[in-house]
C-alpha positions, 0 to 999 in steps of 0.5 A: 731436683724437683722444682718445688723442693728447691723452691722450699729449700731456697726460699727467702724465709729459710735463708733470711736467718741472722748470722749469729743464729747460724753460728750458734747452730753451726753443727746442725747447719753443717749437717744440713749442708752435707745432707743438702749436698748429698740430696742434690748430687744424688738427684742430679746424678739420677737425672743426668743418668736418665738423660744420658749426658754429663753436666758441661762446663768450661774449665780454665786453669788458674791460680784463682778461679772465678765462676761464670753463669751465662744463658748459653741456651734458652729454656727448653720445653716441658721435661727438657732443661735446655733449648736452642742456643742463644747467640747474643745473650749466651755465646757473645757474653761468654766470649766476653768473659774469656776475652776479659780473662785473656786481657787481665792475664796478659796485663803486667800491672793487674794481678802480676804473676797471678793467673785468673782461671774460670769455671763457666756454666750454662744456666739454660735461662732457668733458675732451678737449673742454674741453682743445680749447676751452681752447686759446682761452685761450692763443692770445695767448701762442703766438708765430706766425711770419707772415713768409711770409704775404702778402695778394694785393696782396703786403702783410703781413696784418693779424692781430687780436691775440687777447685775453689771459686772465689767469686762468680760473674753472673747471672743474666736473668734476675730470677736466676741471680736471686736463686743463685745468690741465696746459695752463694750467700751461705758460703760467702762467695761474692757475686757480680752480675752483668745484666740482673736489674731487679730492684729486689737485689738491692736489698743488702740484708738479703743479698749482701754478697750480690753486686752488679755493674748495671743499674737496678730497675728502680732507676730504669723505671724512673727513666721510663716514667720520665719518657712517658711523661715527656711524650705527653702520655697519661694512660698506659698499660704494663706487661711483665714476664712472670718472675723477679725481673718483670714483676719487680720492674713493673712494680717499681714503675707503678710505684714511681708513677703513683708518686709522680702523679699524672699517669694512670695504668689501664691494664697490668698484665703478667705473662706466665712463666710457662705460657699456654697456647693462645696466651699471647693472643689473650694478652693482646685482646686484654690490651685492646679492652682499653684501646686508648692506652696505646702505650705499653710498658714492657718488662719481659724477656726476649722470648715473651717480647717476640711472641707479643709482637707476633700476636699483635701482628696476627691480630692486624694491630701493626702500628697500634701499640706504642711499646716502651721496652726495658733493657731486656729489649734494649737494642737487640735484633732477635726480639723483633726479627720478622716483626719489624713493622709491629716494633716500629717506633718502639722506645727502648732503654739500655744502660749506657754502653759502647762498642769494645773494638778489642772484643770485636777483633777478638770475636770475629777472629774466633774459629773452630780451630782456635776456640776449642776451649768454648765447648758450645762454640761448635753449636753456635757455629752450626746455628750461625752459618746454618751448617752441620759438623756431625756432632754425635747424638745430634739429628740434622736436617738432611738438607743442611750443608756440611760446615767447611771450617772456612766460614768466618764471623763477619762484623758487618753481616752475622755479628753485631756486638750486644750491649751487655758485652761491655758489662760482662767485661766490666764485671770481670775487671771489677773482680780482678781490681778487687783481688788486685787491691786485696793482694796489695794489702795482704801480700805486699812483698809476695809474687803470686798468691800468698798464704793470707789469700789462700783461701780468699776470704769472701767477706773481705773480698766483698769489701774490696769489690765495693771499694773499686773505682776505675774506668771501665771498658767503655771509658765510664766509671765502674763503682758500687754503692753500699747496696752493690748497685752501679750508678744509673746511666742509660741510652734511650733508643727508638726502632725506626724504619723510615730509612729503608736502606738502614733501618734499626735502633737510633739513639734519641736521648740519655738519662742520668738522674734526669731525662734528655730526650731529642723529641725532634729525632723521633719517628713513628709509623710511616715516618710520622714525626708527631708523637702519637697519643696514649691518653684515656680521655682527650682534652675537652673542647672550650666551654666544656668541664671535666667530670672525672671518672671515679678512681681513675684520675686520668679519665673524664667525661666532657660536659658542656656548660649550658644556659648562662654558665661559662667555664670557670676552670677545667672542672667547674662551670659558673654562672655569668654575672646578671648583666653578662652572657657567656661567650660563644665558646663559653670560656668567659662572659661578655656584656649582654647587648643593650637595646631600646625602642628604635625610631625605625621599628614598626612599633614606633613608626605607627604611634609616631604617625598617629601622634603627628596626625593628632598634633597636626589636628590639634594645632589646626584646631588651636589655629582655628580657635585663635583665628576666630577667637572673638566670634560668638561660637568660640566664646560660647564654647568656653574659649579659655577652657578650650585652649587649656583642653587643647593644650592637654591634648597636644601634650598627650600626643607629644608624650609619644615622642618622649616614650620612644626617645632614648632614655636619659635623665632628662627624658625620664624627668620629662616622661614623669612630668608630661605623662600624667600632666597632659591627661591631668590638664585635659580632665581638669578642664573637662571637670571644671566645665562639667562642674560649671554646667552642673552648678548653673543648672542646679542653681537655676532650679533654685533661684535666678541668681547665678552660682559663684566662680563661673566666670572664665577667670574663675574657671581658669583658676580652678583648672590651674589649682587642679593641675597644680596638684599633679605638678606638685606630686611629680616634683615630690616624686623627683625629690624622693626618687630622682629620675634615672635610667636602668637596664633590665636584664631579666625581661629578655633572658631566654634559654638561649643566651645568644638572644639575651638583651638588656632593655634600657629604660627609665626607672619607672615601675608599672606601679609607679606609672599607675600612681602617676596616672591615678590623679588623672583617673580620679579627675576622670571619674569625678568628671564622669560623675558630673557628666552623669548628673548633667545628663538632664540638661536641656537638649538645646545645651548640646555640650553636656551630652558629648562630654558625658559620652566621652567620659563613659568611653574613657572609663570603659577604656581605663577599666579594660586597660588597668587589668590588661596592663598588669595581667600581661608579662610583656608590654609592646616594648618588651615583645616587639622592639627592634634590637639595637646594640648600644655597646659592642660585646667584649670578652671578659674572663 
């Protein structure tokens, strides 16, 4: 039947009608079923006639017949339904059902006096072909009108009644199970799958007659998210085969990862159902577009997995991709055959399983002679032993040897039990236990099948299936929830090659509602123990903040916190406090070093040297004056005022040491007091002297009477009155603004915070310094005025002219100093101090 027509007839929309509606239109419904059956059978017959073959199946007689669906063959190329035989997923699983039937039929406690039979079909790994084959299961349920059919002698024909299938074991692929479940639901035939894990099949409203002994992919997806997070990955790609299994699995993974957070998807790629040539090379190329996403979550069938590995190997990317495979990969050897290096390190997941010893003995004892009930066993034998049996219609390689029949399946060499064998056995036993419990309730005193179970009512059997609870073939409990799903129990595997003598899958953890992963047992390419990284962006260095990429929460750019910023948190830079600078790694702030003018600095040594010379010179003059205190020349020079003047000069030289000394409250107080006092004393003495000279000569022009207050005592009193104004002003300043120190962090704050310094200084602003000296400037200007007025004194009085010259020079210096002082941004102290760290830098967060 054409695939498109089947898809239309079997679409979920066409099959989702309520049961009440179906019952209300039973006549139309039955007519449709008959038409549907005739159409399908007719098309199937034409197809089979064109191919020259008849549909093949295994028929085992029994009181109750179970159906079986297995992918004995792979999907064939275009125009051919079936391809090569599949050993693990096909023959092994089929034999597991036959083994389970033998065990049940020989068990006196399970379905006593009732024999289970079977009708087993090949799905050829194709959903539409499986649908066509599965119509065999519903033949007995479709009523056919044969009233118009007559034999050549006019008698009605004798049509054998087809066997009635009460339940179906299978299918394997989720897409196949979905297609078949839609048909079986119409005829109320329960179905138990041993391998279909698509989350969609948990929808009880659409697939009410479907159950499975394996957990759905929603559990598997949760386990895979937990694995990815446990390995520290946050940026991965997904790869899915087109179809229900692959797409539903990836959708579940994406949904759970979004809910969990902290995991981003780089690429989400779908492999077409019918891949074109070069398709897998394109897949690898797309994955490399986000090469940082080395982790690849893969929900794909065996064939697609193998071809992805082949494409990665062809692209010389062995060891780059880190695969996390679903249970379709599991612990199978066929997907990685000849691709072991590419698959090394792959982490895979598989429902918790165990090797069934009884089945091992059964399967390894199978031969061409004792296994004729399996019509595909001869084909398996040829494929497994690479020999030929001369089957009709088959063309063989001329070089292939002939099978002798003496070959034997070896457990160690050619056969390794595939994990789903356990679940096939458990599915058959679940159906048997349900029938057994039904028989106990409906036929308590009967041996064999009673009338109440002939026929078996499907909905009632479904109820008994959901009620079973027994220990399965591996010793684990077999049960179903309200959706027909089995509980989630998984083994975590990793394919390792470090042990050259025995490379293969190693169990590294389990998942039962939560993950238990033995990270120390994991090995990667080359035997490396460290888990490789699969992240979009690597962690930022200390002192760098994350600038997130819009729409991708796992990707960011790293930006350095510059200037005086430090890293507040992983997303934010903040400014350090004004008295601090960032650490070298910018993860916090540290105190800015505090400096002062050091005695060892050239900027201190030169002024100190000159000050010492001045002090020595001043002290020498004072000593000379004291020694010759009563001589006429000393007395004529104005002895008293000269001592005052020398004292002021001495204090001016002395203030140099206070300006260099480390600032403290006492030092700052003496700076305020002596900075203006020395000049005030000097200019007060000179002003008093020039005023005296001016008044004497001005008075001499008027009369011979000497002016008042020209005696030495008077001169000292005037001088001390002038000095007291300065002292009084300083003490008022002390009262208004007590002397104290401060640290200036702004003057030495260059762009590079490593050179930032705080300057320890007295709390004297530039303006307050001028205020402090303003009185001395006033005295100096007044003195200059008197010097100018006294310039006309007789030449024999030689004191006036030097005083005048001194005042002129001083005024010029002060007039130049004031604008230069305020016009420059840095003083000598700011520009050339020797740096000295007052306190060791400490780290502050």
